N, CA, C and O of each residue as an XYZ file, in Angstrom:
468
protein
N       0.567     -1.316      0.130
C       0.668      0.095      0.080
C       1.051      1.681     -0.094
O       0.556      2.660     -0.651
N       2.153      1.397      0.659
C       2.801      2.626      0.667
C       3.769      2.581     -0.672
O       4.563      3.489     -0.916
N       3.597      1.326     -1.574
C       4.803      1.562     -2.308
C       3.206      2.185     -3.348
O       3.473      3.281     -3.842
N       2.415      1.926     -3.548
C       0.833      2.772     -4.425
C       0.921      4.674     -4.322
O       0.884      5.462     -5.267
N       1.047      4.988     -2.798
C       1.269      5.848     -2.060
C       2.511      7.175     -2.996
O       2.416      8.368     -3.283
N       3.536      6.143     -3.180
C       4.600      6.611     -3.375
C       4.672      6.635     -4.924
O       5.535      7.201     -5.596
N       3.924      6.131     -5.238
C       3.565      6.181     -7.007
C       2.748      7.602     -7.252
O       3.009      8.612     -7.905
N       1.883      7.289     -6.604
C       0.910      8.255     -6.600
C       1.126      9.768     -6.073
O       0.324     10.696     -6.180
N       2.177      9.785     -5.586
C       2.951     11.383     -4.566
C       3.951     11.373     -5.961
O       3.893     12.532     -6.372
N       4.541     10.851     -6.562
C       5.503     11.046     -7.314
C       5.116     11.885     -8.830
O       5.725     12.739     -9.474
N       3.525     11.034     -9.071
C       2.780     11.247    -10.555
C       2.620     13.031    -10.118
O       2.925     14.025    -10.775
N       2.031     12.904     -8.780
C       1.467     14.454     -8.460
C       2.503     15.330     -8.526
O       2.388     16.381     -9.156
N       3.875     14.919     -7.740
C       5.223     15.993     -8.173
C       5.687     16.023     -9.104
O       6.796     16.538     -8.961
N       5.444     15.671    -10.420
C       5.917     15.612    -11.498
C       4.507     16.607    -12.550
O       4.700     17.433    -13.441
N       3.412     16.190    -12.088
C       2.111     17.211    -12.420
C       2.688     18.653    -12.059
O       3.228     19.453    -12.823
N       2.470     18.756    -10.889
C       2.702     19.996    -10.098
C       3.830     20.790    -10.706
O       3.619     21.973    -10.969
N       5.232     20.152    -11.002
C       6.630     20.199    -11.550
C       6.255     21.317    -12.870
O       6.771     22.405    -13.129
N       5.199     20.602    -13.535
C       4.996     20.648    -15.096
C       3.609     22.116    -15.356
O       3.409     22.852    -16.322
N       2.753     21.986    -13.678
C       2.298     23.001    -14.058
C       3.071     24.498    -13.426
O       2.429     25.548    -13.464
N       4.364     24.469    -12.906
C       4.873     25.033    -12.645
C       5.312     26.016    -13.677
O       4.994     27.196    -13.824
N       6.158     25.214    -14.390
C       6.806     24.957    -15.702
C       6.493     25.795    -16.191
O       7.189     26.807    -16.278
N       4.908     25.631    -16.868
C       3.812     25.507    -17.835
C       3.853     27.700    -16.945
O       4.023     28.686    -17.662
N       3.691     27.756    -15.721
C       2.961     28.801    -15.191
C       4.614     30.031    -15.297
O       4.488     31.197    -15.671
N       5.642     29.583    -14.995
C       6.709     30.678    -15.523
C       6.930     30.473    -16.648
O       8.015     31.053    -16.704
N       6.707     29.951    -18.023
C       6.769     30.284    -19.266
C       5.836     31.511    -19.797
O       6.078     32.313    -20.699
N       4.431     31.379    -18.759
C       3.786     32.295    -19.624
C       3.413     33.479    -18.353
O       2.370     34.079    -18.092
N       4.697     33.493    -17.762
C       4.809     34.349    -16.307
C       4.204     35.492    -16.953
O       4.280     35.393    -18.178
N       3.489     36.799    -16.452
C       3.008     38.071    -16.678
C       2.159     37.855    -17.349
O       1.790     36.806    -17.878
N       1.480     39.647    -17.396
C       0.893     40.163    -18.001
C       0.084     40.256    -19.588
O      -0.983     40.662    -20.048
N       1.115     39.721    -19.973
C       1.082     39.757    -21.579
C       1.389     38.952    -22.166
O       1.599     39.398    -23.293
N       1.574     37.931    -22.131
C       2.500     36.487    -22.684
C       1.630     35.720    -22.646
O       2.133     34.628    -22.913
N       0.231     35.576    -22.410
C      -0.637     35.145    -23.257
C      -1.716     35.499    -23.679
O      -2.492     34.860    -24.389
N      -1.858     36.931    -23.108
C      -2.684     37.320    -24.526
C      -1.935     37.567    -25.918
O      -2.582     37.621    -26.964
N      -0.692     37.699    -25.892
C       0.322     37.990    -27.074
C      -0.468     36.667    -27.823
O      -1.267     36.637    -28.758
N       0.244     35.384    -26.816
C       0.023     34.148    -28.014
C      -1.680     34.125    -28.042
O      -1.971     33.867    -29.210
N      -2.741     34.262    -27.364
C      -3.959     33.992    -28.219
C      -4.082     34.878    -28.543
O      -5.190     35.234    -28.144
N      -3.344     36.130    -29.455
C      -3.967     37.555    -30.171
C      -3.156     36.011    -31.697
O      -3.696     35.221    -32.471
N      -2.239     36.238    -31.479
C      -1.255     35.146    -32.293
C      -2.182     33.984    -32.923
O      -2.274     33.729    -34.123
N      -2.747     33.432    -32.026
C      -3.583     32.142    -32.057
C      -4.763     32.255    -32.876
O      -4.875     31.488    -33.833
N      -5.513     32.969    -32.671
C      -6.740     33.551    -33.417
C      -6.417     33.970    -34.309
O      -6.970     33.405    -35.252
N      -5.785     34.698    -34.598
C      -5.506     35.980    -35.760
C      -4.712     35.583    -36.865
O      -4.898     35.994    -38.011
N      -3.287     34.299    -36.315
C      -2.179     34.268    -37.183
C      -1.455     34.542    -36.934
O      -1.098     34.478    -35.758
N      -0.356     35.307    -38.397
C       1.179     35.655    -38.642
C      -0.110     37.242    -38.087
O      -1.299     37.559    -38.117
N       1.315     37.771    -37.622
C       0.834     39.474    -37.125
C       2.195     39.626    -37.149
O       3.107     38.876    -36.801
N       2.160     41.555    -37.971
C       3.436     42.504    -37.841
C       3.499     43.141    -35.878
O       2.632     43.305    -35.020
N       4.503     43.260    -35.906
C       4.816     44.268    -34.440
C       3.552     45.378    -34.205
O       2.712     45.280    -33.310
N       3.612     46.384    -35.154
C       2.408     47.251    -34.881
C       0.794     46.492    -34.116
O       0.212     46.679    -33.047
N       0.607     45.844    -34.986
C      -0.547     45.100    -35.246
C      -0.468     44.451    -34.210
O      -1.633     44.151    -33.950
N       0.313     43.959    -33.293
C      -0.144     42.830    -32.680
C      -0.188     44.342    -30.839
O      -0.951     44.392    -29.874
N       0.982     45.189    -31.229
C       0.581     46.340    -30.619
C      -1.097     47.248    -30.188
O      -1.678     47.572    -29.153
N      -1.336     47.360    -31.622
C      -2.956     47.274    -31.605
C      -4.155     46.743    -30.983
O      -5.054     47.275    -30.331
N      -3.911     45.468    -31.384
C      -4.850     44.379    -30.697
C      -4.724     44.186    -28.737
O      -5.695     44.077    -27.989
N      -3.509     44.193    -28.387
C      -2.973     44.164    -27.482
C      -3.468     44.967    -26.155
O      -2.569     45.167    -25.338
N      -4.677     45.426    -25.838
C      -4.808     46.863    -25.639
C      -3.695     47.451    -24.531
O      -3.493     46.685    -23.589
N      -3.039     48.554    -24.520
C      -2.214     49.213    -23.229
C      -0.801     48.479    -22.958
O      -0.258     48.496    -21.853
N      -0.213     47.764    -24.215
C       1.269     47.503    -23.629
C       1.687     48.604    -24.421
O       1.233     49.242    -25.370
N       2.737     48.612    -23.693
C       3.698     49.848    -24.463
C       4.965     48.735    -25.129
O       5.345     47.653    -24.682
N       5.477     49.609    -26.543
C       6.033     49.248    -27.165
C       7.592     48.579    -27.066
O       8.059     47.984    -28.036
N       8.501     48.765    -25.550
C       9.518     47.942    -24.987
C       8.944     46.909    -24.801
O       9.330     45.886    -25.367
N       7.430     46.908    -23.609
C       6.882     45.567    -22.990
C       6.990     44.743    -24.353
O       7.937     43.962    -24.266
N       6.657     44.697    -24.982
C       5.799     44.222    -26.292
C       6.725     43.223    -26.829
O       6.481     42.017    -26.881
N       8.480     44.147    -27.475
C       9.629     43.493    -27.686
C       9.914     42.724    -26.743
O       9.943     41.494    -26.791
N      10.178     43.525    -25.684
C      10.479     42.189    -24.549
C       9.900     40.967    -24.575
O      10.643     40.053    -24.932
N       8.423     40.601    -24.208
C       8.126     39.222    -24.023
C       8.026     39.196    -26.154
O       6.939     39.697    -26.444
N       8.332     39.035    -26.669
C       7.894     38.925    -27.861
C       9.141     37.894    -27.946
O       9.006     36.704    -28.227
N      10.933     38.812    -27.532
C      11.892     37.825    -27.334
C      11.753     37.112    -26.196
O      12.709     36.342    -26.286
N      11.108     36.808    -25.014
C      10.799     35.958    -24.312
C      10.434     34.696    -25.171
O      11.147     33.693    -25.208
N       9.303     34.836    -25.831
C       8.376     34.263    -26.792
C       9.211     33.139    -27.486
O       9.126     31.913    -27.560
N      10.148     34.208    -28.013
C      11.147     33.440    -28.980
C      11.785     32.625    -28.628
O      12.139     31.605    -29.219
N      12.113     33.145    -27.150
C      13.607     32.299    -26.409
C      13.539     30.826    -26.521
O      14.252     29.931    -26.975
N      11.860     30.983    -25.645
C      11.437     30.265    -25.399
C      10.423     28.840    -26.388
O       9.735     27.936    -25.915
N      10.751     29.197    -27.958
C      10.241     28.352    -28.613
C       8.574     28.303    -29.999
O       8.190     27.786    -31.049
N       8.044     29.622    -28.508
C       6.081     29.716    -28.512
C       6.694     30.196    -30.287
O       6.571     29.430    -31.243
N       7.253     31.418    -30.372
C       6.943     32.169    -31.693
C       7.857     32.266    -32.715
O       8.898     31.722    -32.347
N       7.926     32.594    -33.546
C       8.704     33.018    -34.654
C       9.070     34.280    -34.929
O       8.142     35.055    -34.701
N       9.908     34.731    -35.271
C      10.317     36.016    -35.349
C      10.511     35.984    -36.979
O      11.443     35.181    -37.030
N      10.233     36.341    -38.380
C      10.293     36.438    -39.496
C      10.942     37.816    -40.009
O      10.351     38.787    -39.534
N      12.081     38.165    -40.916
C      12.251     39.958    -40.880
C      12.008     40.039    -42.595
O      12.820     39.481    -43.333
N      11.275     40.499    -42.944
C      11.253     40.834    -44.202
C      12.063     41.616    -44.699
O      12.629     42.522    -44.088
N      12.255     41.219    -46.365
C      13.214     42.272    -46.805
C      12.630     43.713    -47.546
O      12.719     43.916    -48.757
N      12.083     44.563    -46.673
C      11.044     45.652    -47.252
C      11.658     46.966    -46.878
O      12.489     46.951    -45.970
N      11.375     48.040    -47.429
C      11.469     49.159    -47.045
C      10.332     50.043    -46.089
O       9.603     50.752    -46.783
N      10.222     50.070    -45.466
C      10.803     49.860    -44.374
C      11.105     48.112    -44.098
O      10.439     47.176    -44.542
N      12.151     48.062    -43.347
C      11.893     46.306    -43.032
C      10.595     46.529    -41.660
O      10.312     47.394    -40.831
N      10.114     45.217    -42.056
C       8.970     44.589    -41.274
C       9.080     43.314    -40.879
O       9.886     42.518    -41.360
N       8.129     43.022    -39.824
C       8.698     42.183    -39.302
C       6.812     41.354    -38.929
O       5.691     41.815    -38.713
N       7.512     39.769    -39.055
C       6.060     39.150    -38.891
C       6.296     37.889    -37.308
O       7.266     37.149    -37.145
N       5.441     37.982    -36.655
C       5.171     36.742    -35.609
C       4.351     36.007    -35.913
O       3.318     36.516    -36.349
N       4.417     34.697    -35.836
C       3.690     33.446    -35.873
C       4.087     32.500    -34.440
O       5.225     32.294    -34.017
N       3.076     32.115    -33.978
C       3.257     30.682    -33.365
C       4.273     29.422    -33.961
O       4.210     29.198    -35.170
N       4.755     28.999    -33.524
C       5.441     27.679    -33.341
C       4.329     26.659    -33.582
O       3.163     26.983    -33.357
N       4.675     25.315    -34.076
C       4.218     24.070    -33.895
C       3.662     23.809    -32.249
O       2.546     23.508    -31.826
N       5.082     24.092    -31.479
C       5.309     24.576    -30.064
C       3.940     25.130    -29.417
O       3.101     24.557    -28.722
N       4.024     26.543    -29.930
C       3.196     27.615    -29.332
C       1.733     26.957    -29.557
O       0.936     26.889    -28.621
N       1.395     26.426    -30.991
C       0.107     26.308    -31.041
C      -0.382     25.286    -30.561
O      -1.591     25.128    -30.725
N       0.309     24.363    -29.888
C      -0.169     23.363    -28.916
C      -0.409     24.001    -27.182
O      -0.802     23.423    -26.169
N      -0.101     25.007    -27.355
C      -1.257     25.645    -25.721
C      -2.310     25.999    -26.550
O      -2.871     27.021    -26.155
N      -2.773     25.521    -27.551
C      -4.225     25.623    -28.011
C      -5.526     25.433    -26.780
O      -6.188     26.389    -26.374
N      -5.718     23.948    -26.292
C      -6.101     23.748    -25.435
C      -6.176     24.585    -24.327
O      -7.294     24.882    -23.905
N      -4.950     25.116    -23.661
C      -4.693     26.204    -22.428
C      -5.404     27.292    -23.021
O      -6.080     27.830    -22.143
N      -5.555     27.891    -24.210
C      -6.284     28.680    -24.612
C      -7.496     28.495    -24.593
O      -8.097     29.456    -24.113
N      -8.155     27.632    -24.922
C      -9.911     27.560    -25.349
C      -9.856     27.217    -23.844
O     -10.330     28.246    -23.363
N      -9.618     26.541    -22.981
C     -10.033     26.452    -21.557
C      -9.954     27.882    -20.908
O     -10.827     28.183    -20.094
N      -9.063     28.689    -21.184
C      -8.793     30.082    -20.096
C     -10.286     30.808    -20.701
O     -10.960     31.401    -19.858
N     -10.770     30.770    -22.046
C     -11.263     31.653    -22.559
C     -12.797     30.759    -22.583
O     -13.821     31.365    -22.899
N     -12.826     29.875    -22.368
C     -14.372     29.169    -22.318
C     -14.570     29.607    -20.246
O     -15.529     30.231    -19.792
N     -13.331     29.030    -19.350
C     -13.694     29.443    -18.073
C     -14.202     30.567    -18.068
O     -15.210     30.723    -17.378
N     -13.559     31.918    -18.987
C     -13.710     33.423    -18.479
C     -15.208     33.375    -18.937
O     -16.000     33.592    -18.020
N     -15.713     33.155    -20.065
C     -17.234     33.650    -20.175
C     -18.257     32.796    -19.462
O     -19.444     33.117    -19.415
N     -17.786     31.738    -18.925
C     -18.423     31.164    -18.262
C     -18.231     32.016    -16.383
O     -19.032     31.595    -15.548
N     -17.804     32.473    -16.188
C     -17.364     33.050    -15.030
C     -17.826     34.811    -14.999
O     -18.344     35.388    -14.043
N     -17.464     35.409    -16.328
C     -17.992     36.302    -16.383
C     -19.646     36.687    -16.623
O     -20.047     37.822    -16.366
N     -20.317     35.909    -17.004
C     -21.688     35.652    -17.170
C     -22.550     35.094    -15.329
O     -23.685     35.361    -14.936
N     -21.467     34.305    -14.624
C     -21.751     33.570    -13.377
C     -22.091     35.194    -12.435
O     -23.139     35.752    -12.107
N     -20.591     35.538    -12.242
C     -20.615     37.388    -11.401
C     -21.778     38.282    -12.217
O     -22.224     39.151    -11.468
N     -22.404     38.303    -13.585
C     -22.859     39.150    -14.013
C     -25.076     38.991    -13.796
O     -26.089     39.682    -13.901
N     -24.690     37.764    -13.497
C     -26.370     37.582    -12.617
C     -26.629     37.513    -11.465
O     -27.799     37.396    -11.101
């Protein structure tokens, strides 16, 4: 019986570590919103993202995009245009967050309905 509890405890420990890793990756006020806009709208340029993610400063958006790129959730493609333009889009790994994004949206809609009734 003790061995079974140890296995359950190990599984719980791994799951909690996975939750901690996910929260660390998506930490902050803006990353999840940036990912959500790229998820629903597809490839976007910097200024389009800035317009969509209301209230974010250019410097903050730039920092968050660099973090997301470093963590392989988005790609940055520099176009050979004048002036230079840059596109951002989710990687396949970034797209794998769709279940989390969809669940958060669904829960948020239910929550808003609950508190408004």
